[in-house]
C-alpha positions as CSV (number, residue, x, y, z in Angstrom):
1,M,0.0,0.0,0.0
2,K,1.2,3.5,-0.9
3,K,0.2,6.7,0.8
4,M,-1.5,9.0,-1.8
5,T,-3.8,12.0,-2.0
6,K,-7.2,12.0,-3.6
7,L,-8.4,15.3,-5.0
8,T,-12.2,15.3,-5.4
9,I,-13.8,18.1,-7.4
10,Y,-17.6,18.7,-7.2
11,T,-19.0,20.9,-10.0
12,T,-21.6,20.8,-12.8
13,E,-21.3,19.8,-16.4
14,E,-22.1,23.4,-17.6
15,S,-19.1,24.9,-15.7
16,R,-16.9,26.5,-18.3
17,Y,-13.2,27.1,-18.9
18,H,-12.8,29.6,-21.8
19,N,-14.6,27.9,-24.8
20,T,-14.7,24.3,-23.4
21,S,-16.1,22.5,-20.4
22,L,-14.2,22.9,-17.1
23,V,-14.5,19.1,-16.6
24,H,-12.6,18.5,-19.9
25,A,-10.1,21.2,-19.0
26,I,-9.4,19.7,-15.6
27,T,-9.0,16.2,-17.1
28,E,-6.6,17.6,-19.8
29,E,-4.6,19.6,-17.2
30,S,-4.3,16.4,-15.1
31,R,-3.0,14.4,-18.0
32,K,-0.6,17.2,-19.0
33,N,0.8,17.2,-15.5
34,K,1.2,13.4,-15.6
35,L,-1.0,12.7,-12.7
36,A,-1.5,9.0,-12.0
37,G,-5.3,9.0,-12.8
38,C,-8.4,11.0,-13.3
39,T,-12.0,9.7,-13.4
40,V,-15.1,11.8,-14.1
41,Y,-18.6,10.7,-12.8
42,K,-21.8,12.3,-14.0
43,G,-24.5,12.4,-11.4
44,S,-28.2,11.9,-12.0
45,L,-29.4,14.1,-9.2
46,G,-27.9,16.7,-6.8
47,Y,-27.7,20.3,-5.7
48,G,-25.1,22.8,-4.6
49,Q,-24.7,25.8,-2.4
50,H,-27.6,27.7,-4.1
51,R,-29.9,24.7,-3.4
52,H,-31.0,24.5,-7.1
53,M,-31.9,20.9,-7.9
54,H,-30.1,19.4,-10.9
55,D,-31.7,16.2,-12.2
56,I,-32.2,14.3,-15.4
57,N,-35.1,15.8,-17.3
58,I,-37.3,13.2,-19.1
59,L,-37.7,15.5,-22.1
60,A,-34.0,16.4,-22.3
61,L,-31.4,13.9,-21.7
62,S,-29.6,16.1,-19.2
63,E,-30.1,19.3,-17.3
64,N,-26.7,20.7,-16.0
65,L,-26.0,17.5,-14.1
66,P,-23.6,17.3,-11.1
67,V,-20.1,16.1,-11.9
68,I,-17.5,14.6,-9.6
69,I,-13.9,14.4,-10.7
70,D,-11.5,12.1,-8.7
71,I,-7.7,12.5,-9.2
72,I,-5.3,10.4,-7.2
73,D,-1.5,10.8,-6.9
74,T,1.1,11.9,-4.5
75,R,0.5,15.2,-2.6
76,E,3.4,16.8,-4.5
77,K,1.9,15.9,-7.9
78,I,-1.7,17.0,-6.7
79,D,-0.2,20.4,-5.7
80,T,0.8,21.0,-9.4
81,I,-2.8,21.1,-10.4
82,L,-4.3,23.0,-7.4
83,P,-3.5,26.5,-8.8
84,F,-5.4,25.7,-12.0
85,I,-8.4,24.4,-9.9
86,Q,-8.4,27.4,-7.5
87,D,-8.2,29.9,-10.4
88,N,-11.0,28.2,-12.5
89,L,-13.5,26.5,-10.2
90,K,-16.2,29.1,-9.9
91,N,-19.1,26.8,-9.4
92,G,-18.2,24.0,-7.0
93,I,-15.8,22.8,-4.3
94,Y,-12.9,20.5,-3.9
95,T,-11.7,18.2,-1.2
96,L,-8.3,16.6,-0.4
97,T,-8.2,13.2,1.3
98,Q,-5.2,11.1,2.3
99,V,-5.7,7.5,1.0
100,E,-3.8,4.3,0.9
101,A,-3.7,2.9,-2.6
102,F,-2.7,-0.4,-4.0
103,I,-0.8,0.0,-7.2
104,P,-0.1,-3.3,-9.0
105,E,3.3,-3.7,-10.6
106,N,3.5,-3.8,-14.4
107,K,4.5,-7.3,-15.4
């Protein structure tokens, strides 16, 4: 087991970074900084600090659904992406959690 840090970002799919989605920009920034892994989850129901409910609309396939982004790596590597997150996350929050991760050896 290896001590790692998990960065979890909570936002919505409509959050923007310039002319693209913030979710895509964070994923690309993670890859560019060679972080170990990044996974994006789209929620079907949720709300944030403004208490506006976001849910799947039957007539439209989605309605600004909640999104969770998990990134796991060493704290030093996570720190390389935090300035980007802090500068661009206008609608959401992030958390940092210490985790123990099992990383299989490449054979």
